[in-house]
C-alpha positions as CSV (number, residue, x, y, z in Angstrom):
1,M,-76.0,-21.5,-61.7
2,R,-78.1,-19.8,-59.0
3,T,-76.7,-16.5,-57.6
4,L,-75.7,-16.0,-54.0
5,K,-78.5,-13.5,-53.6
6,E,-81.1,-16.0,-54.8
7,E,-79.7,-18.6,-52.4
8,E,-79.7,-16.2,-49.5
9,E,-83.4,-15.3,-50.2
10,D,-84.3,-19.0,-50.2
11,I,-82.5,-19.5,-46.9
12,K,-84.5,-16.6,-45.3
13,K,-87.7,-18.2,-46.4
14,E,-86.7,-21.6,-45.1
15,M,-85.7,-20.2,-41.7
16,A,-89.1,-18.5,-41.3
17,T,-90.9,-21.8,-41.6
18,F,-88.5,-24.0,-39.6
19,V,-89.9,-26.4,-37.0
20,G,-89.3,-25.9,-33.3
21,E,-87.3,-28.0,-30.9
22,E,-90.3,-30.3,-30.0
23,D,-90.9,-30.9,-33.7
24,R,-87.3,-31.8,-34.3
25,Q,-87.5,-34.9,-32.1
26,Q,-90.7,-35.9,-33.9
27,T,-89.4,-35.4,-37.4
28,V,-88.0,-38.3,-39.4
29,Y,-85.1,-36.7,-41.3
30,E,-83.8,-37.9,-44.6
31,V,-80.2,-37.5,-43.2
32,I,-78.7,-36.8,-39.8
33,I,-75.0,-35.8,-40.0
34,V,-72.9,-36.4,-36.9
35,G,-70.2,-33.7,-36.8
36,A,-69.9,-30.2,-38.4
37,G,-66.4,-30.3,-39.9
38,I,-65.4,-30.0,-43.5
39,S,-66.7,-33.4,-44.5
40,S,-70.0,-32.7,-42.9
41,L,-70.3,-29.3,-44.7
42,T,-69.2,-30.8,-48.0
43,A,-71.8,-33.6,-47.7
44,N,-74.5,-31.1,-46.7
45,H,-73.6,-28.9,-49.7
46,A,-73.8,-31.8,-52.1
47,L,-77.1,-33.1,-50.8
48,R,-78.7,-29.7,-51.0
49,T,-77.2,-28.3,-54.2
50,K,-76.7,-31.5,-56.2
51,Y,-79.8,-33.5,-54.9
52,G,-82.1,-30.7,-54.0
53,M,-82.7,-31.6,-50.4
54,S,-84.3,-29.0,-48.1
55,H,-82.5,-27.9,-44.9
56,K,-85.5,-29.4,-43.1
57,E,-84.6,-32.8,-44.4
58,I,-81.0,-32.6,-42.9
59,L,-80.0,-32.2,-39.3
60,I,-76.4,-31.7,-38.2
61,L,-75.3,-32.5,-34.6
62,E,-72.0,-31.0,-33.5
63,A,-70.3,-31.8,-30.2
64,Q,-68.3,-28.6,-30.1
65,D,-69.4,-24.9,-29.9
66,Y,-68.3,-24.0,-33.4
67,I,-68.6,-25.1,-37.0
68,G,-65.5,-26.3,-38.9
69,G,-63.9,-29.1,-36.8
70,R,-60.2,-29.2,-37.5
71,I,-60.4,-26.2,-39.9
72,R,-60.4,-23.2,-37.6
73,Q,-58.8,-19.7,-37.7
74,G,-57.5,-17.5,-35.0
75,E,-58.2,-13.8,-35.2
76,D,-56.5,-12.4,-32.1
77,F,-52.8,-13.2,-32.8
78,V,-51.6,-11.3,-35.8
79,P,-53.0,-7.8,-36.3
80,N,-55.1,-7.5,-39.4
81,G,-54.7,-11.2,-40.2
82,L,-55.8,-14.7,-39.6
83,I,-53.8,-17.8,-38.6
84,E,-54.7,-21.3,-39.4
85,L,-55.2,-23.2,-36.1
86,G,-55.8,-26.5,-37.9
87,A,-55.6,-27.4,-41.6
88,E,-53.5,-25.0,-43.6
89,I,-51.7,-26.5,-46.6
90,L,-53.3,-27.8,-49.7
91,H,-51.5,-31.0,-50.6
92,G,-51.5,-32.0,-54.3
93,E,-51.9,-30.0,-57.5
94,E,-55.1,-31.6,-58.8
95,T,-57.5,-32.1,-56.0
96,V,-61.0,-30.8,-55.1
97,L,-59.4,-28.1,-53.1
98,T,-57.2,-26.7,-55.8
99,Q,-60.1,-27.0,-58.2
100,F,-62.2,-25.0,-55.8
101,G,-59.5,-22.3,-55.6
102,R,-59.3,-22.0,-59.4
103,E,-63.1,-22.1,-60.0
104,M,-64.0,-19.6,-57.3
105,G,-61.1,-17.3,-58.1
106,E,-59.6,-17.8,-54.6
107,P,-55.9,-16.9,-55.0
108,M,-53.4,-19.7,-54.1
109,K,-49.6,-19.6,-53.9
110,S,-47.2,-22.4,-54.5
111,L,-45.0,-23.6,-51.7
112,Y,-41.6,-25.2,-51.6
113,V,-42.1,-28.7,-50.4
114,W,-39.8,-29.0,-47.4
115,A,-41.3,-31.9,-45.5
116,H,-40.4,-35.4,-46.6
117,G,-43.9,-36.6,-45.9
118,D,-45.1,-34.3,-48.8
119,G,-42.6,-35.9,-51.2
120,G,-39.8,-33.4,-50.6
121,P,-37.4,-31.9,-50.3
122,M,-37.7,-30.6,-53.8
123,E,-34.5,-30.3,-55.7
124,A,-35.0,-26.7,-56.7
125,P,-36.7,-23.6,-55.1
126,V,-40.3,-22.6,-55.8
127,D,-40.6,-18.9,-56.4
128,R,-37.3,-18.4,-54.7
129,H,-38.4,-20.3,-51.6
130,Y,-36.5,-23.2,-50.0
131,G,-36.0,-25.3,-46.9
132,L,-33.4,-26.1,-44.2
133,Y,-32.7,-29.3,-42.2
134,Y,-31.2,-29.4,-38.7
135,S,-29.8,-32.5,-37.0
136,A,-29.6,-32.2,-33.2
137,Q,-27.6,-35.4,-33.1
138,N,-24.6,-33.9,-34.8
139,D,-25.6,-30.2,-34.3
140,R,-25.5,-29.4,-38.0
141,L,-27.7,-27.4,-40.3
142,L,-28.1,-28.4,-44.0
143,R,-29.6,-26.6,-46.9
144,F,-32.1,-28.5,-49.1
145,D,-29.4,-29.1,-51.8
146,A,-26.5,-29.9,-49.4
147,E,-23.9,-32.2,-50.9
148,D,-24.1,-34.6,-48.0
149,A,-24.1,-38.3,-48.9
150,D,-26.3,-39.4,-46.0
151,F,-28.8,-36.6,-46.5
152,Q,-29.0,-37.2,-50.3
153,H,-29.4,-41.0,-49.8
154,L,-32.3,-40.4,-47.4
155,N,-34.1,-38.1,-49.9
156,E,-33.5,-40.6,-52.8
157,T,-34.8,-43.5,-50.7
158,L,-38.0,-41.6,-49.8
159,W,-38.5,-40.4,-53.3
160,K,-38.5,-44.0,-54.7
161,I,-41.1,-45.4,-52.3
162,P,-43.9,-45.0,-54.9
163,E,-41.9,-47.2,-57.3
164,H,-42.6,-50.2,-55.0
165,Q,-45.8,-52.2,-54.8
166,E,-47.5,-53.1,-51.5
167,S,-47.0,-56.8,-52.2
168,D,-43.2,-56.2,-52.2
169,F,-43.3,-56.0,-48.4
170,S,-45.0,-57.8,-45.4
171,A,-47.8,-56.2,-43.5
172,E,-45.4,-55.9,-40.5
173,T,-42.9,-53.7,-42.3
174,T,-42.6,-50.2,-41.0
175,L,-41.2,-47.1,-42.6
176,E,-38.2,-47.3,-40.2
177,D,-37.6,-51.0,-41.2
178,Y,-37.5,-49.9,-44.8
179,L,-35.1,-47.0,-44.2
180,R,-32.8,-49.2,-42.2
181,A,-32.8,-52.0,-44.8
182,E,-31.9,-49.4,-47.5
183,G,-28.8,-48.3,-45.5
184,C,-30.0,-45.0,-44.2
185,S,-27.9,-43.8,-41.2
186,E,-29.4,-43.4,-37.7
187,E,-29.1,-39.7,-38.0
188,M,-31.2,-39.6,-41.2
189,I,-33.7,-42.1,-39.8
190,S,-34.3,-39.5,-37.1
191,M,-34.6,-36.9,-39.8
192,A,-37.3,-39.0,-41.5
193,N,-39.2,-39.3,-38.2
194,A,-39.2,-35.5,-37.9
195,G,-39.9,-34.7,-41.6
196,F,-41.9,-37.7,-42.9
197,A,-43.6,-39.4,-40.0
198,N,-44.4,-36.1,-38.2
199,T,-46.1,-34.8,-41.3
200,L,-48.2,-38.0,-41.3
201,C,-49.0,-37.5,-37.6
202,T,-47.3,-40.7,-36.5
203,K,-43.9,-42.3,-35.8
204,S,-41.7,-44.1,-38.4
205,N,-41.4,-47.2,-36.2
206,I,-45.2,-47.9,-36.3
207,L,-46.1,-46.4,-39.7
208,S,-47.1,-49.0,-42.2
209,L,-44.9,-49.1,-45.3
210,R,-47.7,-50.5,-47.3
211,Q,-49.9,-47.5,-46.4
212,V,-47.1,-45.2,-47.4
213,I,-46.7,-46.9,-50.8
214,R,-50.5,-46.7,-51.4
215,W,-50.5,-43.0,-50.6
216,G,-47.4,-42.5,-52.7
217,H,-49.2,-44.1,-55.7
218,Q,-52.1,-41.7,-55.2
219,W,-49.8,-38.7,-55.3
220,E,-47.5,-39.8,-58.1
221,T,-49.7,-41.8,-60.6
222,E,-53.4,-41.3,-59.9
223,G,-54.0,-37.7,-60.7
224,E,-53.4,-35.7,-57.6
225,H,-49.8,-34.9,-58.4
226,D,-47.1,-33.5,-56.2
227,G,-46.9,-29.9,-54.9
228,D,-48.1,-27.9,-51.9
229,F,-50.2,-24.7,-52.0
230,K,-51.8,-22.2,-49.6
231,F,-54.8,-20.0,-50.0
232,K,-53.5,-16.5,-50.0
233,G,-56.4,-15.9,-47.6
234,T,-57.2,-18.9,-45.4
235,F,-59.5,-21.9,-45.4
236,R,-62.2,-19.6,-44.2
237,A,-63.0,-18.9,-47.8
238,L,-63.9,-22.5,-48.3
239,I,-65.9,-22.8,-45.1
240,N,-67.9,-19.7,-45.9
241,Y,-68.6,-21.1,-49.4
242,L,-69.9,-24.4,-48.0
243,K,-71.9,-22.6,-45.4
244,R,-73.9,-21.0,-48.2
245,A,-75.9,-24.2,-48.3
246,L,-76.3,-24.2,-44.5
247,V,-78.9,-22.7,-42.3
248,E,-76.9,-22.5,-39.1
249,E,-79.5,-21.5,-36.6
250,A,-82.0,-24.0,-37.9
251,Q,-80.0,-26.9,-39.2
252,V,-77.0,-27.3,-36.9
253,L,-77.2,-28.0,-33.2
254,L,-73.9,-27.1,-31.5
255,N,-72.8,-28.4,-28.1
256,T,-74.7,-31.6,-28.9
257,P,-72.4,-34.7,-28.6
258,V,-73.9,-37.9,-30.0
259,L,-73.8,-40.8,-27.6
260,S,-75.3,-43.6,-29.6
261,I,-76.6,-44.6,-33.1
262,T,-79.2,-47.3,-33.2
263,R,-79.9,-49.2,-36.5
264,H,-83.5,-50.5,-36.3
265,C,-84.0,-52.0,-39.8
266,A,-82.5,-52.3,-43.2
267,N,-84.5,-52.6,-46.4
268,G,-87.6,-53.0,-44.3
269,K,-86.1,-55.8,-42.2
270,K,-85.1,-55.9,-38.6
271,A,-81.3,-55.2,-38.3
272,E,-79.2,-58.0,-37.0
273,G,-79.1,-57.7,-33.2
274,A,-81.7,-54.9,-33.1
275,K,-84.3,-55.3,-30.3
276,E,-87.1,-53.9,-32.3
277,A,-87.9,-52.3,-35.7
278,A,-89.1,-48.8,-36.1
279,P,-91.4,-48.7,-39.2
280,D,-91.1,-45.0,-39.8
281,S,-87.3,-44.7,-39.6
282,L,-84.1,-46.8,-39.9
283,V,-81.9,-45.1,-37.3
284,T,-82.2,-43.3,-34.0
285,V,-79.5,-40.9,-32.8
286,A,-79.3,-40.3,-29.1
287,T,-77.4,-37.3,-27.7
288,V,-75.5,-37.0,-24.4
289,D,-78.2,-34.6,-23.0
290,G,-80.9,-37.3,-23.5
291,R,-82.6,-36.2,-26.7
292,H,-83.4,-38.6,-29.5
293,F,-83.6,-37.9,-33.2
294,R,-84.7,-40.2,-36.0
295,A,-83.6,-40.5,-39.6
296,K,-83.7,-42.7,-42.7
297,T,-79.9,-42.4,-43.0
298,V,-77.1,-41.2,-40.8
299,L,-73.7,-39.9,-42.0
300,V,-71.0,-40.2,-39.3
301,T,-68.2,-37.7,-39.8
302,A,-66.7,-38.2,-36.4
303,S,-62.9,-38.6,-36.2
304,I,-61.1,-42.0,-36.1
305,Y,-60.3,-41.2,-32.4
306,V,-64.0,-41.0,-31.6
307,L,-64.9,-44.1,-33.5
308,Q,-62.2,-46.0,-31.5
309,H,-63.8,-44.9,-28.1
310,P,-67.2,-46.4,-27.5
311,E,-67.6,-44.3,-24.4
312,L,-67.8,-41.3,-26.7
313,L,-69.9,-42.9,-29.4
314,H,-71.3,-46.4,-29.6
315,F,-73.4,-48.3,-32.1
316,V,-76.5,-50.5,-31.5
317,P,-76.2,-53.2,-32.6
318,P,-72.3,-53.0,-32.3
319,L,-70.3,-52.5,-35.4
320,P,-69.6,-55.7,-37.3
321,A,-66.2,-57.4,-36.5
322,Q,-64.7,-56.3,-39.8
323,Y,-65.2,-52.7,-38.8
324,T,-63.8,-53.1,-35.3
325,Q,-60.8,-55.0,-36.6
326,A,-60.2,-52.3,-39.2
327,L,-60.2,-49.6,-36.5
328,Q,-57.4,-51.5,-34.8
329,M,-55.2,-50.9,-37.8
330,V,-55.2,-47.1,-37.6
331,T,-54.0,-44.6,-35.1
332,M,-54.9,-40.9,-34.6
333,N,-52.2,-39.2,-32.5
334,K,-52.0,-35.9,-30.8
335,A,-51.2,-32.8,-32.8
336,M,-50.2,-29.2,-31.9
337,K,-49.5,-26.0,-33.6
338,V,-47.4,-23.4,-31.8
339,F,-47.3,-19.8,-33.1
340,T,-44.5,-17.5,-32.0
341,R,-44.4,-13.9,-33.1
342,Y,-41.4,-11.6,-33.5
343,S,-40.8,-7.9,-33.9
344,A,-38.3,-8.6,-36.7
345,P,-37.4,-11.5,-39.0
346,F,-34.5,-13.7,-37.9
347,W,-34.6,-16.1,-41.0
348,P,-33.2,-15.5,-44.5
349,V,-35.5,-14.1,-47.1
350,G,-37.1,-17.0,-49.0
351,L,-36.7,-19.6,-46.2
352,Q,-40.1,-21.3,-46.2
353,G,-39.8,-24.3,-43.9
354,M,-37.5,-26.3,-41.7
355,I,-37.3,-29.9,-40.5
356,M,-35.4,-30.4,-37.2
357,A,-34.4,-33.9,-36.2
358,P,-34.1,-34.7,-32.5
359,P,-31.0,-36.0,-30.8
360,S,-30.6,-39.7,-30.2
361,A,-33.1,-41.6,-28.0
362,E,-30.6,-41.6,-25.1
363,A,-30.9,-37.8,-24.7
364,S,-34.5,-38.3,-23.5
365,E,-34.7,-35.0,-21.6
366,V,-34.0,-33.0,-24.7
367,R,-36.1,-35.2,-26.9
368,S,-39.2,-34.8,-24.7
369,A,-39.2,-31.1,-25.5
370,F,-38.5,-30.9,-29.2
371,V,-40.2,-29.3,-32.2
372,P,-39.7,-31.3,-35.4
373,E,-41.1,-28.9,-38.0
374,C,-41.8,-25.2,-38.5
375,W,-42.5,-22.7,-41.3
376,F,-41.9,-19.0,-41.5
377,N,-44.5,-16.3,-42.2
378,A,-44.0,-12.7,-43.2
379,L,-47.1,-10.5,-43.5
380,P,-45.7,-7.3,-44.8
381,C,-47.7,-4.1,-44.9
382,A,-48.8,-2.7,-48.2
383,A,-45.8,-0.4,-48.4
384,H,-43.3,-3.3,-48.1
385,E,-45.1,-6.2,-49.9
386,H,-42.7,-5.7,-52.8
387,C,-39.8,-6.7,-50.6
388,Y,-41.0,-10.3,-50.7
389,T,-42.7,-10.5,-54.1
390,D,-40.5,-8.4,-56.5
391,P,-40.1,-10.3,-59.8
392,D,-36.4,-9.6,-59.6
393,P,-35.0,-11.9,-56.9
394,S,-32.0,-9.6,-56.3
395,K,-34.5,-7.0,-54.9
396,R,-36.2,-9.3,-52.4
397,R,-35.2,-8.5,-48.8
398,H,-36.5,-7.8,-45.4
399,P,-37.4,-4.1,-44.9
400,D,-34.6,-2.0,-43.7
401,P,-35.2,-0.5,-41.2
402,I,-37.8,-2.9,-39.9
403,C,-41.3,-1.7,-40.2
404,G,-43.6,-1.8,-37.2
405,N,-46.6,-2.4,-39.4
406,C,-45.2,-5.7,-40.8
407,N,-45.8,-8.9,-39.0
408,Y,-43.5,-11.9,-38.6
409,Y,-44.4,-15.3,-37.0
410,V,-43.3,-18.9,-37.0
411,T,-45.7,-21.9,-37.1
412,G,-44.4,-24.9,-35.3
413,F,-46.1,-28.2,-36.3
414,I,-45.8,-31.0,-33.8
415,T,-47.5,-34.4,-33.8
416,S,-47.4,-37.9,-32.2
417,D,-44.9,-38.4,-29.4
418,F,-43.4,-34.9,-30.0
419,A,-46.8,-33.4,-29.2
420,G,-47.6,-35.9,-26.5
421,H,-44.4,-35.0,-24.6
422,L,-45.1,-31.3,-24.8
423,D,-48.8,-31.6,-23.9
424,D,-48.0,-33.8,-20.9
425,T,-45.1,-31.8,-19.6
426,Y,-46.3,-28.2,-20.0
427,E,-49.6,-27.0,-18.8
428,D,-48.9,-23.4,-19.5
429,D,-48.8,-22.5,-23.2
430,A,-46.2,-19.9,-22.6
431,D,-43.7,-22.6,-21.6
432,I,-44.2,-24.4,-24.8
433,C,-43.6,-21.2,-26.7
434,Q,-40.3,-20.8,-24.9
435,V,-39.3,-24.3,-25.9
436,V,-39.8,-23.3,-29.5
437,V,-37.9,-20.0,-29.2
438,Q,-35.0,-21.7,-27.3
439,Q,-34.7,-24.4,-29.9
440,L,-34.8,-21.9,-32.7
441,D,-32.0,-20.0,-30.9
442,R,-29.8,-23.2,-31.0
443,V,-30.6,-23.9,-34.7
444,F,-30.1,-20.3,-36.0
445,A,-26.9,-20.0,-34.1
446,K,-25.6,-22.4,-36.8
447,L,-26.8,-20.2,-39.7
448,T,-24.0,-19.2,-42.0
449,K,-24.0,-17.6,-45.5
450,E,-24.1,-21.2,-47.0
451,H,-27.7,-21.5,-45.7
452,H,-29.0,-18.5,-47.6
453,L,-30.4,-18.7,-51.1
454,R,-28.6,-16.1,-53.1
455,H,-30.5,-14.2,-55.8
456,N,-28.6,-15.6,-58.8
457,E,-28.9,-19.3,-57.8
458,Y,-31.5,-21.5,-59.5
459,L,-32.7,-18.8,-61.9
460,D,-33.3,-21.4,-64.6
461,A,-35.5,-23.4,-62.2
462,D,-37.5,-20.3,-61.4
463,H,-38.5,-20.1,-65.0
464,A,-39.4,-23.8,-65.3
465,K,-43.1,-24.5,-65.5
466,D,-44.7,-24.8,-62.0
467,G,-41.3,-24.9,-60.4
468,D,-40.5,-28.3,-61.9
469,A,-37.6,-29.6,-60.0
470,D,-36.8,-32.2,-62.7
471,S,-35.5,-29.4,-65.0
472,T,-32.4,-29.1,-62.7
473,S,-32.0,-32.7,-61.6
474,S,-28.7,-34.5,-61.8
475,E,-30.1,-36.9,-64.3
476,S,-30.5,-34.2,-66.9
477,T,-26.9,-33.0,-66.7
478,T,-23.4,-34.5,-67.4
479,P,-20.7,-34.9,-64.7
480,E,-18.8,-32.0,-66.4
481,E,-21.8,-29.7,-66.3
482,R,-22.4,-30.6,-62.6
483,A,-18.8,-29.9,-61.7
484,E,-19.0,-26.5,-63.6
485,A,-22.2,-25.6,-61.7
486,A,-20.6,-26.5,-58.4
487,A,-17.6,-24.3,-59.1
488,K,-19.8,-21.5,-60.1
489,K,-21.8,-21.9,-56.8
490,R,-18.6,-21.7,-54.8
491,Q,-17.6,-18.5,-56.5
492,Q,-21.1,-17.0,-55.8
493,L,-20.8,-18.0,-52.2
494,Q,-17.4,-16.3,-51.8
495,A,-18.8,-13.1,-53.2
496,F,-22.0,-13.2,-51.2
497,E,-22.4,-11.0,-48.1
498,A,-25.1,-12.4,-45.8
499,P,-27.3,-9.9,-43.9
500,Q,-26.9,-9.7,-40.2
501,L,-30.0,-11.3,-38.5
502,P,-30.9,-11.3,-34.8
503,L,-31.4,-14.4,-32.7
504,P,-35.0,-15.4,-32.2
505,S,-35.1,-14.8,-28.5
506,T,-34.0,-11.2,-28.9
507,V,-37.0,-10.3,-31.1
508,Y,-39.6,-12.7,-29.6
509,T,-42.8,-10.9,-28.5
510,N,-45.6,-13.4,-27.8
511,G,-47.0,-16.8,-28.7
512,R,-50.1,-19.0,-28.9
513,V,-50.6,-22.8,-28.8
514,Q,-53.4,-24.8,-30.4
515,R,-53.6,-28.3,-28.9
516,W,-55.5,-30.9,-30.9
517,T,-55.5,-33.4,-28.0
518,P,-58.1,-35.5,-26.3
519,R,-58.0,-33.3,-23.2
520,R,-58.7,-30.1,-25.1
521,H,-60.8,-31.5,-27.9
522,P,-62.3,-34.8,-26.7
523,Y,-64.6,-35.1,-29.7
524,I,-61.7,-34.7,-32.1
525,G,-58.9,-36.3,-30.2
526,G,-55.9,-35.6,-32.5
527,G,-54.5,-34.5,-35.8
528,Y,-55.4,-37.0,-38.4
529,A,-55.3,-40.7,-39.1
530,S,-52.4,-42.9,-40.2
531,G,-52.1,-46.6,-40.8
532,L,-50.3,-49.0,-38.4
533,A,-48.0,-51.7,-39.5
534,A,-49.3,-55.2,-38.4
535,T,-48.1,-56.9,-35.3
536,S,-48.4,-60.6,-34.2
537,S,-51.7,-59.9,-32.5
538,S,-53.2,-57.5,-35.0
539,P,-56.1,-58.4,-37.3
540,A,-53.8,-58.1,-40.3
541,T,-52.0,-61.3,-39.3
542,A,-55.1,-63.0,-38.1
543,T,-57.0,-62.7,-41.3
544,T,-56.2,-62.0,-44.9
545,E,-59.1,-59.6,-45.3
546,I,-57.8,-56.8,-43.0
547,G,-54.4,-55.2,-43.6
548,P,-52.6,-51.9,-43.1
549,G,-54.6,-49.1,-44.7
550,D,-57.7,-51.2,-45.1
551,Y,-59.5,-49.3,-42.4
552,A,-60.4,-46.6,-44.9
553,R,-61.6,-49.1,-47.6
554,I,-63.9,-50.8,-45.1
555,L,-65.3,-47.7,-43.4
556,S,-65.8,-45.9,-46.7
557,A,-68.0,-48.7,-48.1
558,K,-71.5,-48.0,-49.4
559,G,-73.2,-48.1,-46.0
560,L,-73.7,-50.2,-42.9
561,D,-77.2,-51.9,-43.1
562,D,-77.9,-49.4,-46.0
563,C,-78.5,-46.7,-43.4
564,V,-75.3,-45.7,-41.7
565,F,-72.5,-44.1,-43.7
566,F,-69.0,-42.8,-42.8
567,A,-67.0,-39.8,-44.1
568,G,-63.9,-37.9,-43.1
569,E,-60.1,-37.8,-43.9
570,G,-59.6,-41.0,-41.8
571,V,-62.0,-43.1,-43.9
572,N,-61.1,-41.8,-47.4
573,F,-59.7,-44.5,-49.7
574,P,-57.0,-44.8,-51.0
575,A,-55.4,-41.7,-49.4
576,G,-56.3,-39.7,-46.4
577,A,-54.8,-37.3,-43.9
578,T,-55.7,-34.1,-45.9
579,A,-58.6,-31.7,-46.1
580,H,-59.3,-32.7,-49.6
581,A,-59.5,-36.3,-48.6
582,A,-62.3,-35.4,-46.1
583,M,-64.1,-33.6,-48.9
584,E,-63.7,-36.5,-51.4
585,S,-65.1,-39.0,-48.9
586,A,-68.0,-36.7,-48.1
587,M,-68.9,-36.3,-51.8
588,R,-68.9,-40.1,-52.3
589,A,-71.0,-40.6,-49.1
590,A,-73.5,-38.0,-50.3
591,D,-73.9,-39.9,-53.6
592,N,-74.4,-43.2,-51.7
593,I,-77.0,-41.7,-49.4
594,A,-78.8,-40.1,-52.3
595,E,-78.8,-43.5,-54.1
596,Q,-80.2,-45.2,-51.0
597,L,-82.9,-42.5,-50.7
598,Q,-83.5,-42.7,-54.5
599,R,-82.8,-39.0,-55.0
600,R,-81.7,-38.0,-58.5
601,P,-79.2,-35.2,-59.2
602,L,-80.7,-31.9,-60.2
603,D,-80.1,-30.5,-63.7
604,S,-76.5,-29.5,-64.1
605,T,-77.5,-25.9,-64.9
606,V,-79.0,-25.6,-61.4
607,A,-76.5,-27.4,-59.3
608,K,-72.8,-27.9,-59.9
């Protein structure tokens, strides 16, 4: 394994001999990569460290003025800390991301899975962390383990989705259709839209059930496993690691949107529909500012939104019908993260996340300004870190008195119509922050001592390996044992004295909004991709070859005309919508490109 110092010395030598701007347009690159997000950086890293390509053989063209795409940090919101403006949570226990964290010694912390879209809510806390669930329709607040028949039925119904097969349902079946057929109440269908569909950046009445089943199989049976994690730092550690194989000043052109990609020939032959063949290259990439670059292969890491908008990026000849039909079976909706900061915590110690279901559709004025999901962040100073991490749960508490050096903020996560309503209604970010604070006021006015996690609850679960919820599930106990546990819980509740907490608005200080929308980020366009259920006019009903979720299978194939390849979370098969999905697709694309270019992997002792 080469050391970082050796790699840095090589980069300095390469930069000293890099070609100028005029030479760039005359060079025939081995690979041009469109986009500079995590899939681009991962592919570049693999091509350079695994296949030994020089930075002079790879050119990266990025439309925006920074590297990282939907992975980006904010430095000016929390003193002495970073906030994740984009990707934040590591989904799944056995992925390339968690593997990276372990191999590089990057600390990670386990999270309680509160969002249904991540397989939750878990039945037991994780490291004394838990979730709450609010229904605006009936103005009630439930704890994750509430003995409410409708709530438990929803959770059980969502948990059993991976037990089904795609063939059990038609291509037209949506998640909402499934929940209604299973007897879920309208209140809980609204909860699923806030806690499941919002997590997948879509709506439950258009989300393909077949797609959900496919993804569920990936989590449950094919090695990724359930569980959520965070880097104790941020995703910046990963970006910095991948940038070690990148010569920014020489290899990446920022503020350079690509307008068109022209395929001239494939395997020495003129491409179908191409006007002429270029003998010294397979592809020409034209940028908005009129420059042209040539390459043997092109890797497109643009988002699904960009691929769906030819005015942003078009292909010559046009993409085959199978590709364009596949792109009709996927959507990429708006997304938004709202950060609100407070001078003191207003949530119970250990509360990690909350799902908030909107009122009925008739209350459209309230629904248009609604935040479906949030999570709570305490960044204690060194003197008070023990308040949140003490091994003895009974000693965990908010500092008393409140310390001015500790920081407290809430992250609101909003997608699809929820984000669309806010983005269209409020031009000023401060107004969106006020929507969040006012909603949290309504929710936390319902907080009682029943919603706190008391220090002597679930102690056995805390000692179970990896917070395994199954160790406390109802299936592993008898009715008598469950009744005894319920009686004990009631006694504990009677003896518990909940701390007095302020309302959010009384301790709110400032906020910040990150809008992942076409207006703010036209070359990204949204959060991430999700599969659409078929309709009477969709390709899925017109042909048996294209169905819900098949967009990823088609776009992640080995290459269009052996020269244009695709990568990104939206084209990862079988499961997408995560940072690790973007990395997986990029590593496969790098292998396919290297095979096309007949590049063999370096010795494993040199590149890993």
